[in-house]
Structures are given as structure tokens and as C-alpha cells.
MIKE-196880 format. One line per 8 residues: for each residue z, x, y of C-alpha. Coordinates in nm, 3 decimals, padded with zeros to 5 digits. Each point is the difference from the previous one (the first is absolute). Layout:
<pts>
Z/X/Y | ...
</pts>
This chain:
<pts>
-00.636/-03.975/02.913 | -00.180/-00.234/-00.238 | 00.210/-00.202/-00.243 | -00.161/-00.079/-00.338 | -00.087/-00.367/-00.050 | 00.175/-00.222/-00.254 | -00.302/00.025/-00.230 | 00.003/00.379/00.030
00.372/00.013/-00.074 | -00.045/-00.219/-00.308 | -00.286/00.218/-00.121 | 00.198/00.319/00.062 | 00.297/-00.137/-00.194 | -00.231/-00.094/-00.287 | -00.141/00.353/-00.006 | 00.352/00.142/00.015
00.119/-00.180/-00.314 | -00.334/00.055/-00.173 | 00.039/00.374/00.057 | 00.360/-00.006/-00.117 | -00.116/-00.152/-00.328 | -00.283/00.246/-00.050 | 00.193/00.307/00.104 | 00.329/-00.053/-00.180
-00.115/00.202/-00.300 | -00.127/00.313/00.175 | 00.250/00.118/00.257 | 00.253/00.176/-00.220 | 00.313/00.081/00.196 | -00.119/-00.166/00.321 | 00.122/-00.353/00.066 | -00.072/-00.226/00.295
00.368/-00.106/-00.014 | 00.133/00.355/-00.022 | 00.221/-00.030/00.310 | 00.106/-00.364/-00.038 | 00.361/00.099/-00.064 | 00.027/00.338/00.171 | -00.179/-00.094/00.324 | -00.067/-00.375/00.006
-00.110/-00.010/00.365 | -00.256/00.278/-00.038 | -00.316/-00.208/00.045 | 00.147/-00.180/00.300 | 00.091/00.330/00.168 | -00.348/00.142/-00.061 | -00.169/-00.317/00.118 | 00.186/-00.014/00.329
-00.071/00.362/00.097 | -00.367/-00.032/-00.097 | -00.033/-00.325/00.195 | 00.153/00.166/00.306 | -00.231/00.302/-00.030 | -00.317/-00.209/-00.034 | 00.109/-00.224/00.288 | 00.012/00.310/00.220
-00.313/00.165/-00.144 | -00.250/-00.203/-00.201 | -00.156/00.322/-00.137 | 00.319/00.065/-00.192 | -00.096/-00.237/-00.284 | -00.298/00.217/-00.091 | 00.201/00.318/00.058 | 00.270/-00.101/-00.248
-00.258/-00.099/-00.260 | -00.178/00.334/00.041 | 00.329/00.191/-00.012 | 00.085/-00.166/-00.332 | -00.346/00.082/-00.136 | 00.035/00.367/00.093 | 00.351/00.009/-00.145 | -00.111/-00.147/-00.334
-00.312/00.211/-00.035 | 00.167/00.338/00.016 | 00.363/00.033/-00.109 | 00.208/-00.257/00.182 | 00.110/00.253/00.261 | -00.212/-00.059/00.309 | 00.316/-00.082/00.197 | 00.147/00.352/-00.036
-00.009/00.230/00.304 | -00.098/00.366/-00.033 | 00.278/00.252/-00.060 | 00.021/00.378/00.011 | -00.087/00.009/-00.370 | -00.234/-00.299/-00.034 | -00.314/-00.112/00.179 | -00.016/-00.372/-00.059
-00.274/-00.260/00.011 | 00.026/-00.115/00.362 | -00.216/00.288/00.124 | -00.260/-00.031/-00.276 | -00.349/-00.076/00.133 | -00.002/-00.370/-00.108 | 00.341/-00.052/00.166 | 00.021/00.223/00.306
00.003/-00.199/00.325 | -00.096/-00.299/-00.211 | 00.272/-00.149/-00.221 | 00.267/-00.181/00.198 | 00.288/-00.240/-00.044 | 00.261/00.256/-00.102 | 00.240/-00.129/00.264 | -00.023/-00.350/-00.149
00.102/00.131/-00.341 | 00.281/00.196/00.167 | 00.127/-00.319/00.165 | -00.011/-00.194/-00.325 | 00.178/00.280/-00.185 | 00.275/00.017/00.264 | 00.063/-00.374/-00.030 | -00.009/00.009/-00.379
00.250/00.288/-00.005 | 00.246/-00.211/00.201 | 00.007/-00.271/-00.265 | -00.094/00.187/-00.318 | 00.074/00.373/00.046 | -00.164/00.239/-00.242 | -00.168/-00.280/-00.191 | -00.362/-00.060/00.104
-00.270/00.268/-00.012 | -00.226/00.067/00.294 | -00.310/-00.049/-00.215 | 00.122/-00.347/-00.101 | 00.062/-00.082/00.366 | -00.355/00.107/00.086 | -00.146/-00.209/-00.282 | 00.186/-00.308/00.124
-00.091/00.070/00.363 | -00.372/00.016/-00.086 | 00.017/-00.333/-00.185 | 00.185/-00.170/00.285 | -00.240/00.144/00.259 | -00.309/-00.128/-00.181 | 00.150/-00.344/-00.047 | 00.104/-00.029/00.365
-00.360/00.044/00.115 | -00.141/-00.259/-00.238 | -00.036/00.194/-00.324 | 00.127/-00.079/-00.349 | 00.353/00.041/-00.134 | 00.047/00.199/-00.318 | 00.298/00.101/-00.216 | 00.129/00.345/00.088
00.152/00.159/-00.308 | 00.300/00.206/00.103 | 00.215/00.279/-00.134 | -00.204/00.301/00.114 | 00.180/00.316/00.099 | -00.099/00.240/00.275 | -00.184/00.322/-00.072 | 00.166/00.334/00.062
-00.297/00.179/00.150 | -00.333/-00.057/00.172 | -00.316/00.207/-00.018 | -00.255/00.018/00.279 | -00.271/00.119/-00.238 | 00.051/-00.303/-00.225 | -00.062/-00.234/00.292 | -00.309/00.197/00.103
-00.156/-00.016/-00.344 | 00.117/-00.333/-00.143 | -00.036/-00.244/00.289 | -00.346/-00.159/00.039 | -00.191/00.099/00.313 | -00.232/-00.215/00.213 | -00.253/00.284/-00.022 | -00.019/00.005/-00.380
-00.266/-00.168/-00.214 | 00.103/-00.304/-00.201 | -00.014/00.198/-00.324 | 00.268/00.241/00.122 | 00.222/-00.278/00.130 | -00.028/-00.188/-00.328 | 00.093/00.315/-00.191 | 00.317/00.036/00.208
00.093/-00.361/-00.076 | -00.064/00.033/-00.372 | 00.209/00.317/-00.012 | 00.293/-00.219/00.106 | -00.061/-00.264/-00.267 | -00.192/-00.233/00.230 | -00.362/-00.111/-00.044 | -00.315/-00.091/00.191
00.124/-00.351/00.065 | 00.313/00.144/00.160 | -00.220/00.216/00.224 | -00.179/-00.308/00.134 | 00.311/-00.218/00.022 | 00.230/00.254/00.165 | -00.276/00.097/00.242 | 00.034/-00.358/00.120
00.320/00.110/00.168 | -00.234/00.124/00.273 | -00.018/-00.357/00.122 | 00.285/00.111/00.230 | 00.053/00.320/00.192 | -00.200/00.252/00.198 | -00.183/00.326/-00.061 | -00.040/00.296/00.233
-00.354/00.061/00.120 | -00.030/00.338/-00.171 | 00.023/-00.172/-00.340 | -00.332/-00.178/00.050 | -00.184/00.176/00.287 | -00.235/00.186/-00.236 | -00.144/-00.340/-00.093 | -00.083/-00.067/00.364
-00.166/00.321/00.110 | -00.083/00.240/-00.280 | 00.012/-00.169/-00.336 | -00.293/00.191/-00.149 | 00.052/00.333/00.175 | -00.301/-00.064/00.221 | 00.167/-00.205/00.273 | -00.066/-00.343/-00.149
00.256/-00.276/-00.067 | 00.086/-00.151/-00.335 | -00.298/-00.229/-00.075 | 00.226/-00.256/-00.167 | 00.185/-00.074/00.325 | -00.077/-00.328/00.171 | -00.180/00.080/00.328 | 00.231/-00.198/00.228
00.305/00.139/-00.173 | -00.137/00.353/00.044 | -00.049/-00.054/00.374 | 00.353/-00.135/00.041 | 00.152/00.290/-00.190 | -00.197/00.258/00.199 | 00.137/-00.155/00.319 | 00.354/00.015/-00.131
-00.036/00.346/-00.153 | -00.248/00.208/00.204 | -00.125/00.322/-00.151 | 00.270/00.211/00.166 | 00.302/00.178/-00.142 | 00.224/-00.192/00.239 | -00.072/-00.325/-00.182 | 00.112/00.124/-00.342
00.345/-00.159/00.012 | -00.103/-00.331/00.154 | 00.063/-00.299/-00.225 | -00.240/-00.259/-00.140 | 00.107/-00.303/-00.204 | -00.088/00.018/-00.368 | -00.078/-00.373/00.016 | -00.097/-00.110/00.350
-00.032/-00.365/-00.105 | 00.372/-00.050/-00.064 | 00.174/00.313/00.116 | 00.359/-00.098/-00.069 | -00.042/-00.246/-00.285 | -00.022/00.077/-00.369 | -00.299/-00.187/-00.141 | -00.328/00.063/-00.184
-00.215/00.078/00.306 | -00.004/00.363/-00.110 | -00.235/-00.097/-00.283 | -00.213/-00.220/00.223 | -00.040/00.298/00.232 | -00.125/00.217/-00.284 | -00.254/-00.266/-00.100 | -00.121/-00.002/00.363
-00.017/00.382/00.021 | 00.286/00.012/00.249 | 00.251/00.196/-00.204 | 00.161/00.262/00.223 | 00.064/00.289/-00.238 | -00.270/00.162/-00.208 | 00.228/-00.024/-00.304 | 00.030/-00.377/00.054
-00.370/-00.072/00.049 | -00.071/00.216/-00.306 | 00.135/-00.286/-00.213 | -00.330/-00.178/00.070 | -00.201/00.292/-00.137 | 00.114/-00.048/-00.359 | -00.096/-00.305/-00.205 | 00.342/-00.040/-00.160
00.206/00.028/00.316 | -00.254/-00.194/00.209 | 00.028/-00.298/-00.235 | 00.377/00.003/00.050 | -00.042/00.019/00.377 | -00.226/-00.308/-00.005 | 00.254/-00.178/-00.219 | 00.297/00.066/00.227
-00.202/-00.080/00.312 | -00.031/-00.355/-00.133 | 00.333/-00.039/-00.183 | 00.292/00.087/00.233 | 00.277/-00.136/-00.221 | -00.129/00.189/-00.302 | 00.001/00.312/00.216 | 00.366/-00.067/00.084
00.082/-00.042/-00.369 | -00.177/00.321/-00.102 | 00.139/00.192/00.297 | 00.351/-00.100/-00.108 | -00.067/00.118/-00.356 | -00.142/00.333/00.120 | 00.296/00.056/00.232 | 00.235/-00.049/-00.295
-00.202/00.254/-00.201 | -00.006/00.249/00.285 | 00.374/-00.038/00.054 | 00.059/00.110/-00.359 | -00.182/00.335/00.029 | 00.212/00.295/-00.108 | 00.334/-00.156/00.092 | 00.329/00.179/-00.053
00.273/-00.207/-00.165 | 00.332/00.045/-00.178 | 00.151/00.339/00.074 | -00.316/00.153/00.148 | -00.022/00.062/00.372 | 00.271/-00.130/00.231 | 00.096/-00.280/00.239 | -00.038/00.164/00.340
00.247/-00.074/00.276 | -00.262/00.095/00.257 | -00.362/-00.072/-00.094 | -00.121/00.313/00.178 | 00.235/00.246/-00.167 | 00.116/00.077/-00.354 | 00.368/-00.076/-00.060 | 00.083/00.369/-00.044
-00.095/00.050/00.367 | 00.209/-00.294/00.124 | 00.336/00.166/-00.032
</pts>
């Protein structure tokens, strides 16, 4: 596993305190020191379990980041299992056989409960785990504002309609972001999280074989890249679940190659490459392709914004004992 350089660590610390200064006025009841007294070893516990998980499976860094994204974007309840009276978000189309890392959050929660029982919410644990995962593979470090409480229900339909899809046009994706209080810049910056992780072939195969409905590929795809992807994902149903790296240049390292790929017409997902088809978003892509540390700074800021979407605080929600089950089902 790559360890960030001294320069990178200094830069990340600078961004961290810069974001603390900028964000101190907007986070209401959330506080990055929320558990300092009630669970002082929280970050250390999260960090160790995440480190162990990524050491065993380098894909887990991207999986935890994606899990946090899907949790924030709907209702903070992606971790809940289905019950006899509730169909949750795990079987929604954007999540089914796709989101992973639940066992890592379970392990963190179990350790946290040993030292700080009934204190730390599962959604806070997931937010911290995503930050630690990104940092461990070379990404930035940002302040995670804490004090969220866990939702009491999950809705499959909400996940189906609110989560952005790789098949949607940029206009639709942007609308989903703005409905959450985010903006076009956040679309471009948070898409940069695709510098790590993999996608299943079915999410981009239409670009390879039938982009226009007449059997032709997406004309924006680089020719060599197209050939490589067709070899990896042949036009057969059996290849649908095979995996391709979102950024083949640095598969397990968080960096700005995602944007360089888009400039070179080697973005994997149609929704990613679509950023080059709009003047506003394309100018941002060019900018981040040349300015990695500014990408890290803006990514940190957007992650803070995303982590503040629709949070439950105070007496709302609950602090689950088991991240998969509401407390009323734990007795």
C-alpha cells in the first residue's frame, strides 16, 4: 500500500485546517470533535480496521468511498438490511451486487461498541472510514464533521430515483446533485473519486458495441482503449459482471489521472466522459488534469459538503447497536 510523501502529508494537513476555518460557520450541530470526550479513540479504531481491510483487498478503498456516497445521497440508511416490513436500499438497482464493504463497517462498529457502547452512529463511522480509505491510497485528508444519527428506515425507491446512474446524461446527473444542495463543480470534483475502483462491464458495454443503436461504438472513445475494452468485455452476456478499472493508469492510487483520462478520451463510463461534452465541466476537467493539489483541495471541500446532506442530529434517528438493523429489532 502506498504511503503519502512528506510533501503530500504537509499539503493534506494544510487543506485540513483550511477547511476547518472555512466550514466552522456552516455545520450547525455537527462538530469534528463531537466524540473527543465520549469516544476519544474513535479515529484510531476506524483507521486500524480500514487499514487491515485495504491491506487484504485494495479495492476496498474505492468501495468504502462509494458506500459513503450512496449513504449520503439518499437518507443515510444504506447499511440497513431488508425486513419483513421494509425493502431497503441494498437491492436497489444502483446498489444490487455492486455496493460492498458492509463487513468492514460491521467490524468497526463491533470494535467501537467495545470501547464506547451506544455512542457512535453507523453513518458517522462510514464517513470516517471513507476519509481514512481515501487517505491511505494517496488521497487528501479532510475534516469529518460528526454527530450524525442513524436513520430509522430505508427506501429502495429512493435509491433507484435519487442516485446518479452511469447511463444518464450529464444534465440529469447535475440535477440530482443540485437537488441535494451541491453544484456543477461538485459533480466534476466528486466524479474524480473514480480515480480508484472498478466498474462492471455492463455499465459501459453499450459504448463499445451499440452506442448509436446501429451497432457502432461511441465515437469519442480512443481507438486503442476501445480495442482493449472489447477484449476485456466481449459482446456476450457472460462478460457483464467482469471488472474493468475506472483508471487503468493508477488503479489503486488516488490521484488526478481520472481527469487526464477524460482529456485523452479514455474515460471508462459514459457519464464520466460526458464531462468533456460541456464547456463548463470540460474547463474544470482540464484544470484538474494539470493541478493535482487543487483537485485534492476541492475534493476535500466537496466531501465535507456531501457529508452534510440531510443529516439527522439531536433527538432524530437513533444510534444503532448493529448497523444492519434498527435498535427495535435488536432485542
